[in-house]
LUMVO-420081 format. One record per residue (C-alpha): residue number from 1; residue in three letters; x, y, z. Coordinates in Angstrom, 2 decimals, always signed. Each point is the difference from the previous one (the first is absolute). Last residue first. Layout:
N
+--------+------+---------+---------+---------+
| fidren | tise |      xx |      yy |      zz |
+--------+------+---------+---------+---------+
|    NUM |  ala |       X |       Y |       Z |
...
+--------+------+---------+---------+---------+
//
This chain:
334
+--------+------+---------+---------+---------+
| fidren | tise |      xx |      yy |      zz |
+--------+------+---------+---------+---------+
|    334 |  phe |   -0.82 |   +3.78 |  +12.00 |
|    333 |  gly |   +2.17 |   -3.11 |   +0.33 |
|    332 |  leu |   -0.02 |   -1.43 |   -3.52 |
|    331 |  lys |   -2.53 |   -2.51 |   +1.33 |
|    330 |  leu |   -2.46 |   +2.87 |   +0.36 |
|    329 |  trp |   +0.22 |   +0.75 |   -3.71 |
|    328 |  asn |   -0.58 |   -3.66 |   -0.88 |
|    327 |  ser |   -3.10 |   -0.09 |   +2.22 |
|    326 |  trp |   -1.34 |   +3.23 |   -1.48 |
|    325 |  leu |   +0.42 |   -1.36 |   -3.52 |
|    324 |  ser |   -1.75 |   -3.26 |   +0.98 |
|    323 |  ile |   -2.84 |   +1.92 |   +1.66 |
|    322 |  gly |   -0.46 |   +2.04 |   -3.19 |
|    321 |  ser |   +0.00 |   -3.16 |   -2.13 |
|    320 |  ile |   -2.81 |   -1.45 |   +2.13 |
|    319 |  phe |   -1.95 |   +3.27 |   +0.01 |
|    318 |  asn |   +0.06 |   +0.47 |   -3.78 |
|    317 |  lys |   +0.82 |   +3.64 |   -0.68 |
|    316 |  glu |   -3.13 |   +1.94 |   -0.82 |
|    315 |  glu |   -2.20 |   +0.40 |   -3.09 |
|    314 |  asn |   -2.20 |   +2.99 |   +0.68 |
|    313 |  glu |   -3.56 |   +0.44 |   +1.25 |
|    312 |  pro |   +0.58 |   +3.35 |   +1.66 |
|    311 |  val |   -0.81 |   +0.38 |   +3.72 |
|    310 |  asp |   -3.09 |   +1.32 |   +1.84 |
|    309 |  gln |   -1.19 |   -3.07 |   +1.90 |
|    308 |  pro |   +2.88 |   -0.26 |   +2.44 |
|    307 |  val |   +0.67 |   -3.21 |   +2.00 |
|    306 |  tyr |   +0.83 |   -0.37 |   +3.67 |
|    305 |  asn |   -2.24 |   -2.76 |   +1.35 |
|    304 |  asp |   -0.26 |   -0.74 |   +3.70 |
|    303 |  trp |   -2.92 |   -2.36 |   +0.53 |
|    302 |  ser |   +0.00 |   -1.69 |   +3.39 |
|    301 |  leu |   +1.05 |   -3.60 |   +0.53 |
|    300 |  glu |   +0.13 |   -0.19 |   +3.77 |
|    299 |  thr |   -0.37 |   -3.57 |   +1.26 |
|    298 |  ser |   +3.58 |   -0.79 |   -0.92 |
|    297 |  ile |   +1.90 |   -3.16 |   -0.80 |
|    296 |  pro |   +3.45 |   +1.00 |   -1.25 |
|    295 |  ile |   +0.35 |   +0.00 |   -3.80 |
|    294 |  glu |   +3.41 |   -1.40 |   -0.93 |
|    293 |  val |   +1.79 |   +0.32 |   -3.33 |
|    292 |  glu |   +3.10 |   -2.07 |   -0.70 |
|    291 |  val |   +3.40 |   +0.98 |   -1.42 |
|    290 |  gly |   +1.74 |   -0.35 |   -3.37 |
|    289 |  phe |   +0.95 |   +3.67 |   -0.34 |
|    288 |  glu |   -1.95 |   +0.83 |   -3.16 |
|    287 |  gln |   -2.71 |   -2.56 |   +0.80 |
|    286 |  ala |   -0.59 |   +1.59 |   +3.40 |
|    285 |  ile |   -0.18 |   +3.44 |   -1.62 |
|    284 |  val |   -2.67 |   -1.11 |   -2.48 |
|    283 |  his |   -1.89 |   -1.89 |   +2.74 |
|    282 |  ala |   -0.03 |   +3.01 |   +2.36 |
|    281 |  val |   -1.30 |   +2.32 |   -2.72 |
|    280 |  ser |   -2.80 |   -2.44 |   -0.85 |
|    279 |  leu |   -1.00 |   -0.22 |   +3.68 |
|    278 |  ile |   +0.05 |   +3.80 |   +0.40 |
|    277 |  ser |   -2.45 |   +0.17 |   -2.89 |
|    276 |  thr |   +0.71 |   +1.79 |   -3.27 |
|    275 |  pro |   -1.42 |   +3.14 |   -1.56 |
|    274 |  asn |   +0.79 |   +0.59 |   -3.69 |
|    273 |  cys |   -0.60 |   +3.69 |   -0.83 |
|    272 |  ser |   +3.04 |   +0.80 |   +2.10 |
|    271 |  gly |   +0.42 |   +3.24 |   +1.90 |
|    270 |  val |   +0.09 |   +3.77 |   -0.23 |
|    269 |  gln |   -3.28 |   +1.81 |   +0.71 |
|    268 |  ser |   -1.21 |   +3.27 |   -1.54 |
|    267 |  tyr |   -1.12 |   -1.02 |   -3.49 |
|    266 |  phe |   -0.69 |   +1.94 |   -3.20 |
|    265 |  pro |   +3.14 |   +2.11 |   +0.35 |
|    264 |  glu |   -0.50 |   +3.77 |   -0.53 |
|    263 |  ser |   +2.04 |   +1.22 |   -2.95 |
|    262 |  val |   +3.31 |   +1.67 |   +0.79 |
|    261 |  leu |   +1.69 |   -3.33 |   +0.66 |
|    260 |  cys |   +1.45 |   -0.81 |   +3.42 |
|    259 |  gln |   -2.81 |   -2.32 |   +1.15 |
|    258 |  glu |   +0.67 |   -2.23 |   -3.02 |
|    257 |  phe |   +3.59 |   -0.12 |   +1.29 |
|    256 |  ile |   -1.30 |   -1.68 |   +3.16 |
|    255 |  gln |   -1.77 |   -2.71 |   -2.03 |
|    254 |  asn |   +3.14 |   -0.72 |   -2.03 |
|    253 |  ile |   +2.07 |   +0.03 |   +3.19 |
|    252 |  ala |   -2.29 |   -2.58 |   +1.63 |
|    251 |  asp |   +0.25 |   -2.34 |   -2.99 |
|    250 |  thr |   +3.80 |   +0.07 |   +0.27 |
|    249 |  pro |   -0.21 |   -0.42 |   +3.78 |
|    248 |  tyr |   -2.06 |   -3.25 |   -0.11 |
|    247 |  leu |   -3.59 |   +0.31 |   +1.26 |
|    246 |  tyr |   -1.61 |   -2.16 |   +2.66 |
|    245 |  ser |   -3.72 |   +0.69 |   +0.42 |
|    244 |  arg |   -0.93 |   -2.16 |   +3.01 |
|    243 |  leu |   -2.93 |   -2.28 |   +0.77 |
|    242 |  asn |   -0.96 |   -1.84 |   +3.19 |
|    241 |  ser |   -0.66 |   -3.69 |   -0.63 |
|    240 |  pro |   +2.73 |   -1.13 |   +2.41 |
|    239 |  asn |   -1.97 |   +1.57 |   +2.90 |
|    238 |  gly |   +2.26 |   +0.82 |   +2.92 |
|    237 |  lys |   +3.66 |   -0.84 |   +0.42 |
|    236 |  ile |   +1.61 |   -2.03 |   -2.75 |
|    235 |  leu |   +3.31 |   -1.54 |   +1.01 |
|    234 |  ile |   +2.74 |   -0.68 |   -2.54 |
|    233 |  thr |   +2.24 |   -2.85 |   +1.17 |
|    232 |  lys |   +3.60 |   +1.11 |   +0.39 |
|    231 |  thr |   +2.75 |   -0.11 |   -2.61 |
|    230 |  glu |   +1.42 |   +3.33 |   +1.34 |
|    229 |  leu |   -0.52 |   +1.55 |   -3.42 |
|    228 |  gly |   -3.55 |   -1.40 |   +0.01 |
|    227 |  arg |   -0.64 |   +1.51 |   +3.44 |
|    226 |  arg |   +1.06 |   +3.43 |   -1.24 |
|    225 |  met |   -2.05 |   -0.35 |   -3.16 |
|    224 |  phe |   -3.14 |   -0.94 |   +1.97 |
|    223 |  glu |   +0.56 |   +2.83 |   +2.48 |
|    222 |  ala |   +0.38 |   +2.52 |   -2.82 |
|    221 |  ile |   -3.14 |   -1.34 |   -1.69 |
|    220 |  ala |   -2.04 |   +0.40 |   +3.18 |
|    219 |  phe |   +1.14 |   +3.61 |   +0.42 |
|    218 |  his |   +0.89 |   +1.38 |   +3.43 |
|    217 |  arg |   +3.44 |   +1.26 |   -1.02 |
|    216 |  asp |   +3.41 |   -1.61 |   +0.53 |
|    215 |  leu |   +0.16 |   -1.55 |   -3.48 |
|    214 |  gln |   +0.35 |   +3.38 |   -1.68 |
|    213 |  leu |   -1.09 |   +0.13 |   -3.63 |
|    212 |  gly |   +3.08 |   +0.70 |   -2.11 |
|    211 |  pro |   -0.44 |   -2.75 |   -2.56 |
|    210 |  gly |   -3.63 |   -1.10 |   -0.36 |
|    209 |  tyr |   -3.40 |   +0.30 |   +1.60 |
|    208 |  phe |   -2.69 |   +2.63 |   +0.31 |
|    207 |  ala |   -3.35 |   +0.57 |   +1.74 |
|    206 |  phe |   -2.25 |   +3.06 |   -0.30 |
|    205 |  leu |   +0.71 |   +3.60 |   -0.97 |
|    204 |  arg |   -2.45 |   +2.87 |   +0.16 |
|    203 |  pro |   +0.65 |   +2.59 |   -2.72 |
|    202 |  asn |   +0.00 |   +3.48 |   +1.55 |
|    201 |  arg |   +0.34 |   +2.63 |   -2.72 |
|    200 |  leu |   +0.49 |   +3.73 |   +0.48 |
|    199 |  ile |   +0.52 |   +2.40 |   -2.92 |
|    198 |  ile |   +1.81 |   +3.13 |   +1.15 |
|    197 |  pro |   -0.92 |   +3.32 |   -1.59 |
|    196 |  glu |   +2.77 |   +2.30 |   -1.29 |
|    195 |  lys |   +0.56 |   +3.50 |   +1.38 |
|    194 |  arg |   +0.04 |   -1.31 |   +3.55 |
|    193 |  asn |   -2.16 |   +1.74 |   +2.61 |
|    192 |  gln |   -2.29 |   -3.02 |   +0.55 |
|    191 |  pro |   +2.41 |   -1.84 |   +2.27 |
|    190 |  pro |   -0.50 |   -3.78 |   -0.20 |
|    189 |  lys |   -3.15 |   -1.60 |   +1.47 |
|    188 |  trp |   +0.47 |   -3.18 |   +2.03 |
|    187 |  his |   -3.05 |   -2.24 |   +0.30 |
|    186 |  glu |   +1.63 |   -3.06 |   -1.63 |
|    185 |  leu |   +3.24 |   +0.85 |   +1.81 |
|    184 |  ala |   -1.75 |   -0.10 |   +3.38 |
|    183 |  leu |   -1.63 |   -3.33 |   -0.88 |
|    182 |  lys |   +3.32 |   -1.62 |   -0.90 |
|    181 |  glu |   +1.69 |   +1.38 |   +3.12 |
|    180 |  ser |   -2.76 |   -1.31 |   +2.25 |
|    179 |  leu |   +0.17 |   -3.36 |   -1.77 |
|    178 |  tyr |   +3.68 |   -0.44 |   +0.92 |
|    177 |  glu |   -0.36 |   +1.35 |   +3.55 |
|    176 |  asp |   -3.01 |   -2.19 |   +0.87 |
|    175 |  lys |   -2.18 |   +1.84 |   +2.53 |
|    174 |  thr |   -2.65 |   +0.58 |   -2.66 |
|    173 |  ser |   -2.56 |   +2.59 |   -0.99 |
|    172 |  thr |   -2.50 |   +0.59 |   -2.80 |
|    171 |  gln |   +0.58 |   -3.41 |   -1.58 |
|    170 |  ala |   -0.74 |   -0.15 |   -3.70 |
|    169 |  gln |   -3.43 |   -0.67 |   -1.48 |
|    168 |  phe |   -0.09 |   -2.23 |   -3.08 |
|    167 |  asn |   +0.29 |   +2.13 |   -3.15 |
|    166 |  ala |   +2.86 |   -2.05 |   -1.49 |
|    165 |  pro |   -2.02 |   -3.20 |   +0.27 |
|    164 |  ile |   +1.49 |   -2.76 |   +2.18 |
|    163 |  lys |   -0.18 |   -3.50 |   -1.49 |
|    162 |  glu |   -1.25 |   -3.22 |   +1.65 |
|    161 |  leu |   -1.39 |   +2.10 |   +2.82 |
|    160 |  gln |   +0.51 |   -0.75 |   +3.71 |
|    159 |  arg |   +3.25 |   +1.98 |   -0.01 |
|    158 |  ser |   -1.96 |   +3.16 |   -0.80 |
|    157 |  glu |   -1.52 |   -0.12 |   +3.47 |
|    156 |  pro |   +3.38 |   +1.17 |   +1.37 |
|    155 |  leu |   -0.69 |   +3.51 |   -1.39 |
|    154 |  tyr |   +2.29 |   +0.82 |   -2.91 |
|    153 |  val |   +3.44 |   +1.48 |   +0.74 |
|    152 |  gly |   +1.70 |   -3.40 |   -0.42 |
|    151 |  gly |   -0.34 |   +0.30 |   -3.77 |
|    150 |  ser |   +3.06 |   +2.19 |   +0.28 |
|    149 |  ser |   +1.26 |   +3.34 |   -1.32 |
|    148 |  leu |   +2.78 |   +0.54 |   -2.49 |
|    147 |  his |   -0.17 |   +3.80 |   -0.20 |
|    146 |  val |   +0.36 |   +1.26 |   -3.55 |
|    145 |  phe |   +0.59 |   +3.78 |   +0.05 |
|    144 |  thr |   -0.16 |   +1.42 |   -3.53 |
|    143 |  ile |   +1.76 |   +3.34 |   -0.34 |
|    142 |  pro |   -0.06 |   +2.64 |   -2.75 |
|    141 |  val |   +3.03 |   +2.27 |   +0.46 |
|    140 |  ser |   +0.66 |   +2.74 |   +2.53 |
|    139 |  pro |   +3.24 |   -1.13 |   +1.62 |
|    138 |  leu |   -0.10 |   -2.56 |   +2.83 |
|    137 |  ala |   +1.05 |   +0.72 |   +3.59 |
|    136 |  ala |   -3.54 |   +0.53 |   +1.34 |
|    135 |  val |   -1.13 |   -3.27 |   -1.61 |
|    134 |  ile |   +2.74 |   -1.95 |   +1.75 |
|    133 |  arg |   -0.56 |   +1.58 |   +3.41 |
|    132 |  glu |   -3.77 |   -0.49 |   -0.11 |
|    131 |  ala |   +0.34 |   -3.67 |   -1.00 |
|    130 |  leu |   +2.43 |   -0.62 |   +2.88 |
|    129 |  phe |   -2.42 |   +1.48 |   +2.56 |
|    128 |  thr |   -2.92 |   -1.85 |   -1.61 |
|    127 |  gly |   +1.78 |   -3.33 |   +0.45 |
|    126 |  lys |   +1.46 |   +0.58 |   +3.46 |
|    125 |  asn |   -3.39 |   +0.76 |   +1.56 |
|    124 |  his |   +0.47 |   +2.00 |   +3.17 |
|    123 |  gly |   +0.09 |   -0.97 |   +3.69 |
|    122 |  ser |   +1.74 |   -3.31 |   -0.56 |
|    121 |  gln |   -1.04 |   -3.24 |   +1.72 |
|    120 |  ile |   -2.83 |   -1.58 |   -1.98 |
|    119 |  glu |   -0.50 |   -3.66 |   +0.95 |
|    118 |  val |   +1.98 |   -2.49 |   -2.08 |
|    117 |  gly |   -2.02 |   -2.47 |   -2.10 |
|    116 |  ser |   +1.71 |   +1.14 |   -3.19 |
|    115 |  ser |   +3.07 |   +2.09 |   +0.93 |
|    114 |  ser |   +2.26 |   -2.60 |   -1.64 |
|    113 |  thr |   -1.74 |   +0.92 |   -3.27 |
|    112 |  asn |   +2.03 |   +3.24 |   -0.13 |
|    111 |  thr |   -1.87 |   +2.81 |   -1.76 |
|    110 |  ala |   +2.34 |   +1.60 |   -2.54 |
|    109 |  ala |   -1.55 |   -0.98 |   -3.30 |
|    108 |  phe |   -0.87 |   +3.48 |   -1.29 |
|    107 |  ile |   +0.46 |   +0.07 |   -3.76 |
|    106 |  ile |   +0.48 |   +3.67 |   -0.85 |
|    105 |  ile |   -0.34 |   +0.82 |   -3.69 |
|    104 |  thr |   +1.45 |   +3.23 |   -1.37 |
|    103 |  arg |   -0.91 |   +1.47 |   -3.41 |
|    102 |  ser |   +2.75 |   +1.80 |   -1.83 |
|    101 |  glu |   +2.57 |   +2.67 |   +0.59 |
|    100 |  gln |   +2.66 |   -2.52 |   +0.95 |
|     99 |  leu |   +0.84 |   -0.76 |   +3.61 |
|     98 |  his |   +3.63 |   +0.35 |   +1.09 |
|     97 |  ser |   -0.77 |   +2.67 |   +2.62 |
|     96 |  phe |   -2.23 |   -2.45 |   +1.86 |
|     95 |  ser |   +1.94 |   -0.49 |   +3.23 |
|     94 |  glu |   +1.14 |   +3.63 |   -0.25 |
|     93 |  lys |   -3.57 |   +1.06 |   +0.85 |
|     92 |  ser |   +0.45 |   -1.78 |   +3.32 |
|     91 |  ile |   -0.48 |   -3.47 |   +1.48 |
|     90 |  ala |   +2.45 |   -1.10 |   +2.71 |
|     89 |  asp |   -1.94 |   -2.50 |   +2.14 |
|     88 |  ser |   -1.07 |   -2.10 |   -3.00 |
|     87 |  phe |   +3.59 |   -0.37 |   -1.23 |
|     86 |  val |   -0.04 |   +0.64 |   -3.74 |
|     85 |  val |   +1.59 |   -2.26 |   -2.63 |
|     84 |  arg |   +0.41 |   +1.60 |   -3.43 |
|     83 |  cys |   -0.22 |   -1.08 |   -3.62 |
|     82 |  lys |   +0.11 |   +1.77 |   -3.34 |
|     81 |  glu |   +3.51 |   +1.51 |   +0.09 |
|     80 |  ala |   +1.45 |   -3.09 |   +1.70 |
|     79 |  lys |   -1.41 |   -2.51 |   -2.48 |
|     78 |  ala |   -0.81 |   -3.03 |   +2.14 |
|     77 |  ser |   +1.87 |   -3.33 |   +0.10 |
|     76 |  gln |   +2.12 |   +0.89 |   +3.05 |
|     75 |  ile |   -3.18 |   +1.29 |   +1.69 |
|     74 |  leu |   -1.35 |   -3.53 |   +0.26 |
|     73 |  glu |   +2.85 |   -1.37 |   +2.12 |
|     72 |  asn |   +0.06 |   +2.96 |   +2.40 |
|     71 |  leu |   -3.77 |   +0.06 |   +0.46 |
|     70 |  lys |   -0.12 |   -1.38 |   +3.56 |
|     69 |  lys |   +2.58 |   +2.63 |   +0.98 |
|     68 |  pro |   -2.64 |   +2.71 |   -0.52 |
|     67 |  asp |   -1.84 |   -1.03 |   +3.21 |
|     66 |  arg |   -3.27 |   +1.87 |   +0.58 |
|     65 |  val |   -0.75 |   +0.26 |   -3.71 |
|     64 |  val |   -1.12 |   +2.41 |   -2.72 |
|     63 |  met |   +1.08 |   -1.23 |   -3.44 |
|     62 |  thr |   +0.00 |   +2.68 |   -2.70 |
|     61 |  leu |   -0.11 |   -1.21 |   -3.60 |
|     60 |  thr |   +0.23 |   +2.33 |   -2.98 |
|     59 |  gly |   -1.38 |   -0.34 |   -3.51 |
|     58 |  ser |   +1.73 |   -1.58 |   -2.97 |
|     57 |  phe |   -1.37 |   -3.53 |   +0.35 |
|     56 |  met |   +0.67 |   -2.59 |   -2.74 |
|     55 |  ser |   +3.74 |   +0.66 |   -0.28 |
|     54 |  asn |   +0.81 |   -3.56 |   +1.20 |
|     53 |  ser |   +1.67 |   +1.19 |   +3.20 |
|     52 |  gln |   -2.88 |   +2.39 |   +0.60 |
|     51 |  leu |   -2.56 |   -2.81 |   -0.37 |
|     50 |  phe |   +1.93 |   -2.07 |   +2.57 |
|     49 |  val |   +0.12 |   +3.03 |   +2.32 |
|     48 |  leu |   -3.79 |   +0.29 |   -0.39 |
|     47 |  phe |   -0.45 |   -3.71 |   +0.75 |
|     46 |  thr |   +2.22 |   +0.17 |   +3.07 |
|     45 |  ser |   -2.02 |   +2.92 |   +1.36 |
|     44 |  ile |   -3.35 |   -1.71 |   -0.61 |
|     43 |  trp |   +1.13 |   -3.32 |   +1.49 |
|     42 |  lys |   +1.63 |   +1.66 |   +3.00 |
|     41 |  gly |   -3.09 |   +2.08 |   +0.73 |
|     40 |  leu |   -2.16 |   -3.11 |   -0.34 |
|     39 |  phe |   +1.80 |   -1.86 |   +2.81 |
|     38 |  gly |   +1.50 |   +2.87 |   +1.99 |
|     37 |  thr |   +3.35 |   +1.64 |   -0.82 |
|     36 |  ala |   -1.49 |   +2.77 |   -2.17 |
|     35 |  gly |   -2.35 |   +1.30 |   +2.70 |
|     34 |  val |   -0.97 |   +3.16 |   -1.85 |
|     33 |  val |   +0.59 |   -0.50 |   -3.71 |
|     32 |  ile |   +0.22 |   +3.36 |   -1.81 |
|     31 |  phe |   -0.32 |   -0.42 |   -3.76 |
|     30 |  asn |   +0.65 |   +2.98 |   -2.27 |
|     29 |  val |   -1.57 |   -0.49 |   -3.43 |
|     28 |  asp |   +1.67 |   -0.69 |   -3.34 |
|     27 |  lys |   -1.08 |   -3.58 |   -0.82 |
|     26 |  leu |   -3.31 |   +0.11 |   +1.85 |
|     25 |  glu |   -2.07 |   +0.70 |   -3.15 |
|     24 |  arg |   +1.45 |   -3.18 |   -1.48 |
|     23 |  phe |   -1.81 |   -2.14 |   +2.56 |
|     22 |  asn |   -1.78 |   -2.75 |   -1.92 |
|     21 |  ala |   +2.26 |   -1.58 |   -2.63 |
|     20 |  ser |   +3.43 |   +1.15 |   +1.10 |
|     19 |  phe |   -0.82 |   -0.59 |   +3.66 |
|     18 |  ser |   -1.36 |   -3.49 |   -0.74 |
|     17 |  ala |   +3.25 |   -0.97 |   -1.71 |
|     16 |  ala |   +1.95 |   +1.43 |   +2.93 |
|     15 |  leu |   -2.07 |   -2.06 |   +2.45 |
|     14 |  thr |   +1.08 |   -3.24 |   -1.69 |
|     13 |  glu |   +3.62 |   +1.19 |   +0.11 |
|     12 |  leu |   -0.38 |   +0.78 |   +3.70 |
|     11 |  asp |   -1.31 |   -3.49 |   +0.66 |
|     10 |  asp |   +2.95 |   -1.54 |   -1.87 |
|      9 |  glu |   +2.39 |   +2.13 |   +2.08 |
|      8 |  pro |   -1.11 |   -1.58 |   +3.27 |
|      7 |  leu |   +0.43 |   +2.48 |   +2.89 |
|      6 |  val |   +3.02 |   +0.79 |   +2.19 |
|      5 |  gly |   +1.49 |   +2.81 |   -2.06 |
|      4 |  phe |   -0.57 |   -1.58 |   -3.38 |
|      3 |  leu |   +0.14 |   -3.74 |   +0.57 |
|      2 |  arg |   +0.63 |   -2.96 |   -2.29 |
|      1 |  met |   -1.56 |   -3.30 |   +1.13 |
+--------+------+---------+---------+---------+
//
């Protein structure tokens, strides 16, 4: 498996073909990726650097991160005059002095999933505070702010449905730090005194899998992969019939880039159009690693589906081959 940065080069080549065909209007824009070392932030940043290195993207890329050292390997492949790493605690107008006089797209992917399930501690919302600082430092050009929100913001009753419609009611309050930040950013209003209007989009993201997804998070698929790597039996907790919407990163980026276009996207959720059960996921991973699947006897088999209704009906990466690619990537030590 050849890598570009730390991600599979074959996947980036597949994405590049899609970029040329569907996203030509993004070729010269300024991209600002906030949270560029996270799962999707890393994929998007690496892909844009890959496009730069192949002369397919002539815009600029600014990666806003908490720890710039995590991008040392990627930045070596980037074009210095078109790429910059910005420390999130040191944002100023100088941070964006390299931007071209063209449209700017902010992809805000900075909310840390490790805060999911953690009770709110801070006095102010970190997400809106960071968004305000970035927008205030930008020159007066057309801006599209694409906040990668979460399907987790819907009321808990949504999990009883086979598919969650995009207009299902969201929570009005929560003690969960991760969801609180997502909801605050969905309701955030940028300054109205700018010369150019800011287009706000809040696509709600569902479940993902593939290279780069952290195995130390509270995701069923992450636990299954971790146990498979350790050659342990895969345990299914809860109802094995519950459905998930697992989407490979390359398909996720295509859906996210749809949100970046000038025209309004015709869907507002990002996820797979091919839901699969937790049991099916467990069996695919068990077969990949040669381990068993165990379903502990339980009297509680509640419904807990997490599937979006409002997603495009596109051809997606085959789940079995995607798991195999992820497995091979993990075995390389990442």
